[in-house]
Predicted model as a PDB file, atoms N, CA, C, CB and O in Angstrom, pLDDT in the B-factor column:
MODEL        1                                                                  
ATOM      1  N   UNK A   1       0.828  -1.189   0.000  1.00 90.00           N  
ATOM      2  CA  UNK A   1       0.000   0.000   0.000  1.00 90.00           C  
ATOM      3  C   UNK A   1       0.876   1.258   0.000  1.00 90.00           C  
ATOM      4  CB  UNK A   1      -0.944  -0.005   1.213  1.00 90.00           C  
ATOM      5  O   UNK A   1       0.527   2.264  -0.617  1.00 90.00           O  
ATOM      6  N   UNK A   2       2.013   1.191   0.697  1.00 90.00           N  
ATOM      7  CA  UNK A   2       2.902   2.335   0.754  1.00 90.00           C  
ATOM      8  C   UNK A   2       3.470   2.663  -0.623  1.00 90.00           C  
ATOM      9  CB  UNK A   2       4.028   2.075   1.741  1.00 90.00           C  
ATOM     10  O   UNK A   2       3.659   3.832  -0.961  1.00 90.00           O  
ATOM     11  N   UNK A   3       3.744   1.616  -1.421  1.00 93.00           N  
ATOM     12  CA  UNK A   3       4.274   1.843  -2.767  1.00 93.00           C  
ATOM     13  C   UNK A   3       3.257   2.586  -3.631  1.00 93.00           C  
ATOM     14  CB  UNK A   3       4.654   0.505  -3.428  1.00 93.00           C  
ATOM     15  O   UNK A   3       3.622   3.471  -4.405  1.00 93.00           O  
ATOM     16  N   UNK A   4       2.005   2.231  -3.497  1.00 94.00           N  
ATOM     17  CA  UNK A   4       0.955   2.894  -4.264  1.00 94.00           C  
ATOM     18  C   UNK A   4       0.851   4.370  -3.876  1.00 94.00           C  
ATOM     19  CB  UNK A   4      -0.396   2.189  -4.046  1.00 94.00           C  
ATOM     20  O   UNK A   4       0.725   5.233  -4.745  1.00 94.00           O  
ATOM     21  N   UNK A   5       0.903   4.654  -2.601  1.00 95.00           N  
ATOM     22  CA  UNK A   5       0.819   6.050  -2.142  1.00 95.00           C  
ATOM     23  C   UNK A   5       2.034   6.839  -2.616  1.00 95.00           C  
ATOM     24  CB  UNK A   5       0.712   6.113  -0.598  1.00 95.00           C  
ATOM     25  O   UNK A   5       1.903   7.986  -3.043  1.00 95.00           O  
ATOM     26  N   UNK A   6       3.217   6.226  -2.543  1.00 95.00           N  
ATOM     27  CA  UNK A   6       4.433   6.902  -3.027  1.00 95.00           C  
ATOM     28  C   UNK A   6       4.342   7.166  -4.530  1.00 95.00           C  
ATOM     29  CB  UNK A   6       5.690   6.052  -2.712  1.00 95.00           C  
ATOM     30  O   UNK A   6       4.756   8.220  -5.013  1.00 95.00           O  
ATOM     31  N   UNK A   7       3.795   6.195  -5.256  1.00 96.00           N  
ATOM     32  CA  UNK A   7       3.632   6.364  -6.703  1.00 96.00           C  
ATOM     33  C   UNK A   7       2.692   7.528  -7.010  1.00 96.00           C  
ATOM     34  CB  UNK A   7       3.097   5.067  -7.339  1.00 96.00           C  
ATOM     35  O   UNK A   7       3.001   8.357  -7.867  1.00 96.00           O  
ATOM     36  N   UNK A   8       1.576   7.600  -6.341  1.00 95.00           N  
ATOM     37  CA  UNK A   8       0.604   8.676  -6.569  1.00 95.00           C  
ATOM     38  C   UNK A   8       1.207  10.029  -6.224  1.00 95.00           C  
ATOM     39  CB  UNK A   8      -0.671   8.439  -5.741  1.00 95.00           C  
ATOM     40  O   UNK A   8       0.968  11.012  -6.926  1.00 95.00           O  
ATOM     41  N   UNK A   9       1.983  10.090  -5.156  1.00 94.00           N  
ATOM     42  CA  UNK A   9       2.652  11.347  -4.799  1.00 94.00           C  
ATOM     43  C   UNK A   9       3.656  11.764  -5.873  1.00 94.00           C  
ATOM     44  CB  UNK A   9       3.363  11.209  -3.442  1.00 94.00           C  
ATOM     45  O   UNK A   9       3.750  12.941  -6.224  1.00 94.00           O  
ATOM     46  N   UNK A  10       4.396  10.797  -6.385  1.00 95.00           N  
ATOM     47  CA  UNK A  10       5.384  11.095  -7.428  1.00 95.00           C  
ATOM     48  C   UNK A  10       4.699  11.582  -8.703  1.00 95.00           C  
ATOM     49  CB  UNK A  10       6.240   9.852  -7.731  1.00 95.00           C  
ATOM     50  O   UNK A  10       5.170  12.515  -9.353  1.00 95.00           O  
ATOM     51  N   UNK A  11       3.594  10.947  -9.048  1.00 95.00           N  
ATOM     52  CA  UNK A  11       2.846  11.378 -10.237  1.00 95.00           C  
ATOM     53  C   UNK A  11       2.321  12.792 -10.042  1.00 95.00           C  
ATOM     54  CB  UNK A  11       1.677  10.409 -10.534  1.00 95.00           C  
ATOM     55  O   UNK A  11       2.368  13.606 -10.965  1.00 95.00           O  
ATOM     56  N   UNK A  12       1.832  13.084  -8.870  1.00 95.00           N  
ATOM     57  CA  UNK A  12       1.305  14.426  -8.590  1.00 95.00           C  
ATOM     58  C   UNK A  12       2.415  15.473  -8.681  1.00 95.00           C  
ATOM     59  CB  UNK A  12       0.648  14.469  -7.193  1.00 95.00           C  
ATOM     60  O   UNK A  12       2.195  16.559  -9.216  1.00 95.00           O  
ATOM     61  N   UNK A  13       3.602  15.158  -8.164  1.00 95.00           N  
ATOM     62  CA  UNK A  13       4.721  16.093  -8.256  1.00 95.00           C  
ATOM     63  C   UNK A  13       5.132  16.325  -9.710  1.00 95.00           C  
ATOM     64  CB  UNK A  13       5.914  15.573  -7.447  1.00 95.00           C  
ATOM     65  O   UNK A  13       5.420  17.456 -10.101  1.00 95.00           O  
ATOM     66  N   UNK A  14       5.160  15.268 -10.502  1.00 95.00           N  
ATOM     67  CA  UNK A  14       5.538  15.408 -11.914  1.00 95.00           C  
ATOM     68  C   UNK A  14       4.479  16.191 -12.687  1.00 95.00           C  
ATOM     69  CB  UNK A  14       5.744  14.022 -12.556  1.00 95.00           C  
ATOM     70  O   UNK A  14       4.806  16.921 -13.623  1.00 95.00           O  
ATOM     71  N   UNK A  15       3.215  16.042 -12.301  1.00 94.00           N  
ATOM     72  CA  UNK A  15       2.123  16.736 -12.987  1.00 94.00           C  
ATOM     73  C   UNK A  15       2.322  18.249 -12.957  1.00 94.00           C  
ATOM     74  CB  UNK A  15       0.778  16.372 -12.350  1.00 94.00           C  
ATOM     75  O   UNK A  15       2.020  18.941 -13.929  1.00 94.00           O  
ATOM     76  N   UNK A  16       2.831  18.754 -11.841  1.00 93.00           N  
ATOM     77  CA  UNK A  16       3.012  20.203 -11.709  1.00 93.00           C  
ATOM     78  C   UNK A  16       4.240  20.702 -12.459  1.00 93.00           C  
ATOM     79  CB  UNK A  16       3.123  20.582 -10.244  1.00 93.00           C  
ATOM     80  O   UNK A  16       4.411  21.911 -12.611  1.00 93.00           O  
ATOM     81  N   UNK A  17       5.096  19.806 -12.929  1.00 94.00           N  
ATOM     82  CA  UNK A  17       6.273  20.187 -13.703  1.00 94.00           C  
ATOM     83  C   UNK A  17       5.967  20.338 -15.194  1.00 94.00           C  
ATOM     84  CB  UNK A  17       7.371  19.162 -13.509  1.00 94.00           C  
ATOM     85  O   UNK A  17       6.807  20.813 -15.957  1.00 94.00           O  
ATOM     86  N   UNK A  18       4.779  19.938 -15.602  1.00 94.00           N  
ATOM     87  CA  UNK A  18       4.414  19.991 -17.020  1.00 94.00           C  
ATOM     88  C   UNK A  18       4.293  21.445 -17.462  1.00 94.00           C  
ATOM     89  CB  UNK A  18       3.084  19.228 -17.281  1.00 94.00           C  
ATOM     90  O   UNK A  18       3.688  22.268 -16.775  1.00 94.00           O  
ATOM     91  N   UNK A  19       4.881  21.750 -18.626  1.00 94.00           N  
ATOM     92  CA  UNK A  19       4.702  23.082 -19.222  1.00 94.00           C  
ATOM     93  C   UNK A  19       3.775  22.924 -20.418  1.00 94.00           C  
ATOM     94  CB  UNK A  19       6.085  23.727 -19.649  1.00 94.00           C  
ATOM     95  O   UNK A  19       4.126  22.283 -21.409  1.00 94.00           O  
ATOM     96  N   UNK A  20       2.611  23.503 -20.319  1.00 93.00           N  
ATOM     97  CA  UNK A  20       1.613  23.383 -21.364  1.00 93.00           C  
ATOM     98  C   UNK A  20       1.901  24.411 -22.454  1.00 93.00           C  
ATOM     99  CB  UNK A  20       0.188  23.570 -20.789  1.00 93.00           C  
ATOM    100  O   UNK A  20       2.405  25.494 -22.158  1.00 93.00           O  
ATOM    101  N   UNK A  21       1.590  24.089 -23.711  1.00 96.00           N  
ATOM    102  CA  UNK A  21       1.833  25.060 -24.786  1.00 96.00           C  
ATOM    103  C   UNK A  21       0.888  26.250 -24.679  1.00 96.00           C  
ATOM    104  CB  UNK A  21       1.674  24.390 -26.158  1.00 96.00           C  
ATOM    105  O   UNK A  21      -0.204  26.158 -24.119  1.00 96.00           O  
ATOM    106  N   UNK A  22       1.340  27.363 -25.229  1.00 97.00           N  
ATOM    107  CA  UNK A  22       0.497  28.553 -25.227  1.00 97.00           C  
ATOM    108  C   UNK A  22      -0.605  28.418 -26.263  1.00 97.00           C  
ATOM    109  CB  UNK A  22       1.333  29.813 -25.497  1.00 97.00           C  
ATOM    110  O   UNK A  22      -0.564  27.537 -27.121  1.00 97.00           O  
ATOM    111  N   UNK A  23      -1.573  29.287 -26.172  1.00 98.00           N  
ATOM    112  CA  UNK A  23      -2.689  29.262 -27.125  1.00 98.00           C  
ATOM    113  C   UNK A  23      -2.187  29.505 -28.546  1.00 98.00           C  
ATOM    114  CB  UNK A  23      -3.750  30.320 -26.747  1.00 98.00           C  
ATOM    115  O   UNK A  23      -2.634  28.853 -29.489  1.00 98.00           O  
ATOM    116  N   UNK A  24      -1.249  30.453 -28.694  1.00 98.00           N  
ATOM    117  CA  UNK A  24      -0.713  30.752 -30.026  1.00 98.00           C  
ATOM    118  C   UNK A  24       0.034  29.558 -30.610  1.00 98.00           C  
ATOM    119  CB  UNK A  24       0.216  31.964 -29.965  1.00 98.00           C  
ATOM    120  O   UNK A  24      -0.067  29.293 -31.808  1.00 98.00           O  
ATOM    121  N   UNK A  25       0.777  28.839 -29.782  1.00 98.00           N  
ATOM    122  CA  UNK A  25       1.515  27.671 -30.264  1.00 98.00           C  
ATOM    123  C   UNK A  25       0.553  26.576 -30.738  1.00 98.00           C  
ATOM    124  CB  UNK A  25       2.440  27.126 -29.156  1.00 98.00           C  
ATOM    125  O   UNK A  25       0.800  25.919 -31.749  1.00 98.00           O  
ATOM    126  N   UNK A  26      -0.528  26.388 -30.009  1.00 98.00           N  
ATOM    127  CA  UNK A  26      -1.518  25.375 -30.394  1.00 98.00           C  
ATOM    128  C   UNK A  26      -2.192  25.769 -31.704  1.00 98.00           C  
ATOM    129  CB  UNK A  26      -2.578  25.191 -29.278  1.00 98.00           C  
ATOM    130  O   UNK A  26      -2.386  24.924 -32.578  1.00 98.00           O  
ATOM    131  N   UNK A  27      -2.549  27.039 -31.847  1.00 98.00           N  
ATOM    132  CA  UNK A  27      -3.202  27.500 -33.076  1.00 98.00           C  
ATOM    133  C   UNK A  27      -2.267  27.325 -34.270  1.00 98.00           C  
ATOM    134  CB  UNK A  27      -3.631  28.982 -32.943  1.00 98.00           C  
ATOM    135  O   UNK A  27      -2.696  26.867 -35.329  1.00 98.00           O  
ATOM    136  N   UNK A  28      -0.976  27.690 -34.106  1.00 98.00           N  
ATOM    137  CA  UNK A  28      -0.012  27.519 -35.198  1.00 98.00           C  
ATOM    138  C   UNK A  28       0.138  26.050 -35.566  1.00 98.00           C  
ATOM    139  CB  UNK A  28       1.354  28.106 -34.810  1.00 98.00           C  
ATOM    140  O   UNK A  28       0.213  25.711 -36.747  1.00 98.00           O  
ATOM    141  N   UNK A  29       0.182  25.181 -34.570  1.00 98.00           N  
ATOM    142  CA  UNK A  29       0.328  23.750 -34.837  1.00 98.00           C  
ATOM    143  C   UNK A  29      -0.885  23.198 -35.586  1.00 98.00           C  
ATOM    144  CB  UNK A  29       0.530  22.983 -33.525  1.00 98.00           C  
ATOM    145  O   UNK A  29      -0.735  22.395 -36.508  1.00 98.00           O  
ATOM    146  N   UNK A  30      -2.079  23.623 -35.194  1.00 98.00           N  
ATOM    147  CA  UNK A  30      -3.298  23.150 -35.854  1.00 98.00           C  
ATOM    148  C   UNK A  30      -3.334  23.634 -37.301  1.00 98.00           C  
ATOM    149  CB  UNK A  30      -4.556  23.635 -35.094  1.00 98.00           C  
ATOM    150  O   UNK A  30      -3.707  22.876 -38.196  1.00 98.00           O  
ATOM    151  N   UNK A  31      -2.955  24.876 -37.537  1.00 98.00           N  
ATOM    152  CA  UNK A  31      -2.924  25.398 -38.907  1.00 98.00           C  
ATOM    153  C   UNK A  31      -1.923  24.613 -39.749  1.00 98.00           C  
ATOM    154  CB  UNK A  31      -2.565  26.902 -38.911  1.00 98.00           C  
ATOM    155  O   UNK A  31      -2.209  24.275 -40.898  1.00 98.00           O  
ATOM    156  N   UNK A  32      -0.757  24.325 -39.187  1.00 98.00           N  
ATOM    157  CA  UNK A  32       0.245  23.556 -39.932  1.00 98.00           C  
ATOM    158  C   UNK A  32      -0.266  22.151 -40.251  1.00 98.00           C  
ATOM    159  CB  UNK A  32       1.557  23.473 -39.135  1.00 98.00           C  
ATOM    160  O   UNK A  32      -0.005  21.628 -41.334  1.00 98.00           O  
ATOM    161  N   UNK A  33      -0.982  21.547 -39.324  1.00 98.00           N  
ATOM    162  CA  UNK A  33      -1.539  20.214 -39.559  1.00 98.00           C  
ATOM    163  C   UNK A  33      -2.555  20.255 -40.691  1.00 98.00           C  
ATOM    164  CB  UNK A  33      -2.190  19.662 -38.278  1.00 98.00           C  
ATOM    165  O   UNK A  33      -2.550  19.379 -41.555  1.00 98.00           O  
ATOM    166  N   UNK A  34      -3.436  21.270 -40.700  1.00 98.00           N  
ATOM    167  CA  UNK A  34      -4.423  21.384 -41.777  1.00 98.00           C  
ATOM    168  C   UNK A  34      -3.744  21.601 -43.128  1.00 98.00           C  
ATOM    169  CB  UNK A  34      -5.397  22.535 -41.489  1.00 98.00           C  
ATOM    170  O   UNK A  34      -4.149  21.010 -44.130  1.00 98.00           O  
ATOM    171  N   UNK A  35      -2.723  22.439 -43.157  1.00 98.00           N  
ATOM    172  CA  UNK A  35      -2.006  22.684 -44.413  1.00 98.00           C  
ATOM    173  C   UNK A  35      -1.340  21.403 -44.901  1.00 98.00           C  
ATOM    174  CB  UNK A  35      -0.952  23.799 -44.233  1.00 98.00           C  
ATOM    175  O   UNK A  35      -1.434  21.064 -46.081  1.00 98.00           O  
ATOM    176  N   UNK A  36      -0.666  20.691 -44.000  1.00 98.00           N  
ATOM    177  CA  UNK A  36      -0.005  19.452 -44.384  1.00 98.00           C  
ATOM    178  C   UNK A  36      -1.015  18.419 -44.866  1.00 98.00           C  
ATOM    179  CB  UNK A  36       0.801  18.895 -43.214  1.00 98.00           C  
ATOM    180  O   UNK A  36      -0.770  17.735 -45.860  1.00 98.00           O  
ATOM    181  N   UNK A  37      -2.138  18.295 -44.182  1.00 98.00           N  
ATOM    182  CA  UNK A  37      -3.166  17.329 -44.581  1.00 98.00           C  
ATOM    183  C   UNK A  37      -3.726  17.690 -45.955  1.00 98.00           C  
ATOM    184  CB  UNK A  37      -4.304  17.278 -43.533  1.00 98.00           C  
ATOM    185  O   UNK A  37      -3.972  16.804 -46.774  1.00 98.00           O  
ATOM    186  N   UNK A  38      -3.929  18.978 -46.213  1.00 98.00           N  
ATOM    187  CA  UNK A  38      -4.419  19.401 -47.528  1.00 98.00           C  
ATOM    188  C   UNK A  38      -3.416  19.110 -48.629  1.00 98.00           C  
ATOM    189  CB  UNK A  38      -4.744  20.882 -47.515  1.00 98.00           C  
ATOM    190  O   UNK A  38      -3.789  18.615 -49.693  1.00 98.00           O  
ATOM    191  N   UNK A  39      -2.144  19.412 -48.384  1.00 98.00           N  
ATOM    192  CA  UNK A  39      -1.112  19.133 -49.384  1.00 98.00           C  
ATOM    193  C   UNK A  39      -0.961  17.632 -49.633  1.00 98.00           C  
ATOM    194  CB  UNK A  39       0.227  19.725 -48.939  1.00 98.00           C  
ATOM    195  O   UNK A  39      -0.794  17.201 -50.774  1.00 98.00           O  
ATOM    196  N   UNK A  40      -1.019  16.850 -48.575  1.00 98.00           N  
ATOM    197  CA  UNK A  40      -0.915  15.407 -48.728  1.00 98.00           C  
ATOM    198  C   UNK A  40      -2.093  14.847 -49.512  1.00 98.00           C  
ATOM    199  CB  UNK A  40      -0.829  14.738 -47.366  1.00 98.00           C  
ATOM    200  O   UNK A  40      -1.912  13.985 -50.372  1.00 98.00           O  
ATOM    201  N   UNK A  41      -3.286  15.324 -49.226  1.00 98.00           N  
ATOM    202  CA  UNK A  41      -4.456  14.836 -49.959  1.00 98.00           C  
ATOM    203  C   UNK A  41      -4.385  15.249 -51.428  1.00 98.00           C  
ATOM    204  CB  UNK A  41      -5.754  15.368 -49.320  1.00 98.00           C  
ATOM    205  O   UNK A  41      -4.780  14.474 -52.300  1.00 98.00           O  
ATOM    206  N   UNK A  42      -3.892  16.449 -51.719  1.00 98.00           N  
ATOM    207  CA  UNK A  42      -3.714  16.875 -53.103  1.00 98.00           C  
ATOM    208  C   UNK A  42      -2.692  15.999 -53.813  1.00 98.00           C  
ATOM    209  CB  UNK A  42      -3.285  18.341 -53.162  1.00 98.00           C  
ATOM    210  O   UNK A  42      -2.916  15.580 -54.948  1.00 98.00           O  
ATOM    211  N   UNK A  43      -1.572  15.720 -53.155  1.00 98.00           N  
ATOM    212  CA  UNK A  43      -0.549  14.856 -53.735  1.00 98.00           C  
ATOM    213  C   UNK A  43      -1.101  13.464 -54.021  1.00 98.00           C  
ATOM    214  CB  UNK A  43       0.656  14.761 -52.801  1.00 98.00           C  
ATOM    215  O   UNK A  43      -0.887  12.925 -55.107  1.00 98.00           O  
ATOM    216  N   UNK A  44      -1.807  12.879 -53.059  1.00 98.00           N  
ATOM    217  CA  UNK A  44      -2.370  11.546 -53.263  1.00 98.00           C  
ATOM    218  C   UNK A  44      -3.426  11.541 -54.359  1.00 98.00           C  
ATOM    219  CB  UNK A  44      -2.969  11.025 -51.966  1.00 98.00           C  
ATOM    220  O   UNK A  44      -3.543  10.558 -55.091  1.00 98.00           O  
ATOM    221  N   UNK A  45      -4.194  12.612 -54.488  1.00 98.00           N  
ATOM    222  CA  UNK A  45      -5.171  12.717 -55.564  1.00 98.00           C  
ATOM    223  C   UNK A  45      -4.478  12.719 -56.922  1.00 98.00           C  
ATOM    224  CB  UNK A  45      -6.019  13.983 -55.398  1.00 98.00           C  
ATOM    225  O   UNK A  45      -4.921  12.042 -57.849  1.00 98.00           O  
ATOM    226  N   UNK A  46      -3.389  13.482 -57.040  1.00 98.00           N  
ATOM    227  CA  UNK A  46      -2.654  13.546 -58.308  1.00 98.00           C  
ATOM    228  C   UNK A  46      -2.045  12.183 -58.632  1.00 98.00           C  
ATOM    229  CB  UNK A  46      -1.547  14.631 -58.246  1.00 98.00           C  
ATOM    230  O   UNK A  46      -2.143  11.718 -59.767  1.00 98.00           O  
ATOM    231  N   UNK A  47      -1.426  11.549 -57.658  1.00 98.00           N  
ATOM    232  CA  UNK A  47      -0.825  10.227 -57.893  1.00 98.00           C  
ATOM    233  C   UNK A  47      -1.902   9.223 -58.282  1.00 98.00           C  
ATOM    234  CB  UNK A  47      -0.064   9.734 -56.634  1.00 98.00           C  
ATOM    235  O   UNK A  47      -1.697   8.439 -59.209  1.00 98.00           O  
ATOM    236  N   UNK A  48      -3.030   9.228 -57.606  1.00 98.00           N  
ATOM    237  CA  UNK A  48      -4.118   8.310 -57.925  1.00 98.00           C  
ATOM    238  C   UNK A  48      -4.647   8.557 -59.326  1.00 98.00           C  
ATOM    239  CB  UNK A  48      -5.245   8.445 -56.909  1.00 98.00           C  
ATOM    240  O   UNK A  48      -4.928   7.607 -60.056  1.00 98.00           O  
ATOM    241  N   UNK A  49      -4.786   9.815 -59.710  1.00 98.00           N  
ATOM    242  CA  UNK A  49      -5.291  10.140 -61.041  1.00 98.00           C  
ATOM    243  C   UNK A  49      -4.314   9.677 -62.125  1.00 98.00           C  
ATOM    244  CB  UNK A  49      -5.542  11.651 -61.163  1.00 98.00           C  
ATOM    245  O   UNK A  49      -4.731   9.127 -63.145  1.00 98.00           O  
ATOM    246  N   UNK A  50      -3.030   9.897 -61.908  1.00 98.00           N  
ATOM    247  CA  UNK A  50      -2.023   9.473 -62.883  1.00 98.00           C  
ATOM    248  C   UNK A  50      -2.010   7.957 -62.994  1.00 98.00           C  
ATOM    249  CB  UNK A  50      -0.625   9.995 -62.490  1.00 98.00           C  
ATOM    250  O   UNK A  50      -1.975   7.420 -64.101  1.00 98.00           O  
ATOM    251  N   UNK A  51      -2.038   7.263 -61.870  1.00 98.00           N  
ATOM    252  CA  UNK A  51      -2.053   5.795 -61.931  1.00 98.00           C  
ATOM    253  C   UNK A  51      -3.328   5.278 -62.581  1.00 98.00           C  
ATOM    254  CB  UNK A  51      -1.910   5.202 -60.527  1.00 98.00           C  
ATOM    255  O   UNK A  51      -3.295   4.282 -63.304  1.00 98.00           O  
ATOM    256  N   UNK A  52      -4.442   5.939 -62.334  1.00 97.00           N  
ATOM    257  CA  UNK A  52      -5.700   5.541 -62.965  1.00 97.00           C  
ATOM    258  C   UNK A  52      -5.607   5.707 -64.481  1.00 97.00           C  
ATOM    259  CB  UNK A  52      -6.878   6.370 -62.404  1.00 97.00           C  
ATOM    260  O   UNK A  52      -6.037   4.828 -65.228  1.00 97.00           O  
ATOM    261  N   UNK A  53      -5.050   6.824 -64.936  1.00 97.00           N  
ATOM    262  CA  UNK A  53      -4.891   7.029 -66.376  1.00 97.00           C  
ATOM    263  C   UNK A  53      -3.968   5.980 -66.993  1.00 97.00           C  
ATOM    264  CB  UNK A  53      -4.345   8.430 -66.653  1.00 97.00           C  
ATOM    265  O   UNK A  53      -4.246   5.463 -68.075  1.00 97.00           O  
ATOM    266  N   UNK A  54      -2.878   5.668 -66.308  1.00 96.00           N  
ATOM    267  CA  UNK A  54      -1.954   4.649 -66.832  1.00 96.00           C  
ATOM    268  C   UNK A  54      -2.602   3.278 -66.912  1.00 96.00           C  
ATOM    269  CB  UNK A  54      -0.709   4.571 -65.963  1.00 96.00           C  
ATOM    270  O   UNK A  54      -2.412   2.563 -67.896  1.00 96.00           O  
ATOM    271  N   UNK A  55      -3.357   2.903 -65.901  1.00 96.00           N  
ATOM    272  CA  UNK A  55      -4.024   1.591 -65.908  1.00 96.00           C  
ATOM    273  C   UNK A  55      -5.059   1.552 -67.014  1.00 96.00           C  
ATOM    274  CB  UNK A  55      -4.689   1.292 -64.539  1.00 96.00           C  
ATOM    275  O   UNK A  55      -5.166   0.546 -67.715  1.00 96.00           O  
ATOM    276  N   UNK A  56      -5.830   2.626 -67.192  1.00 95.00           N  
ATOM    277  CA  UNK A  56      -6.826   2.644 -68.259  1.00 95.00           C  
ATOM    278  C   UNK A  56      -6.167   2.638 -69.631  1.00 95.00           C  
ATOM    279  CB  UNK A  56      -7.730   3.862 -68.119  1.00 95.00           C  
ATOM    280  O   UNK A  56      -6.713   2.065 -70.574  1.00 95.00           O  
ATOM    281  N   UNK A  57      -5.017   3.260 -69.756  1.00 94.00           N  
ATOM    282  CA  UNK A  57      -4.304   3.278 -71.036  1.00 94.00           C  
ATOM    283  C   UNK A  57      -3.754   1.909 -71.374  1.00 94.00           C  
ATOM    284  CB  UNK A  57      -3.172   4.298 -71.006  1.00 94.00           C  
ATOM    285  O   UNK A  57      -3.784   1.503 -72.536  1.00 94.00           O  
ATOM    286  N   UNK A  58      -3.245   1.182 -70.373  1.00 91.00           N  
ATOM    287  CA  UNK A  58      -2.670  -0.152 -70.591  1.00 91.00           C  
ATOM    288  C   UNK A  58      -3.763  -1.168 -70.862  1.00 91.00           C  
ATOM    289  CB  UNK A  58      -1.835  -0.589 -69.377  1.00 91.00           C  
ATOM    290  O   UNK A  58      -3.611  -2.010 -71.748  1.00 91.00           O  
ATOM    291  N   UNK A  59      -4.847  -1.111 -70.131  1.00 85.00           N  
ATOM    292  CA  UNK A  59      -5.910  -2.102 -70.294  1.00 85.00           C  
ATOM    293  C   UNK A  59      -7.041  -1.470 -71.037  1.00 85.00           C  
ATOM    294  CB  UNK A  59      -6.392  -2.655 -68.941  1.00 85.00           C  
ATOM    295  O   UNK A  59      -8.054  -2.121 -71.292  1.00 85.00           O  
TER     296      UNK A  59                                                      
ENDMDL                                                                          
END                                                                             
């Protein structure tokens, strides 16, 4: 039981050491994720279209 209490105390102490990101940092990260997801989807669309044309041309 003592080990469990010591563990919970240690977790609580570590919890207060966490540095959370600022609001601006989170907003910038979310915008970058949306941009990357859009670029990736555009790239995959182009690759899929080219492969589709090649398959239709061959067969």
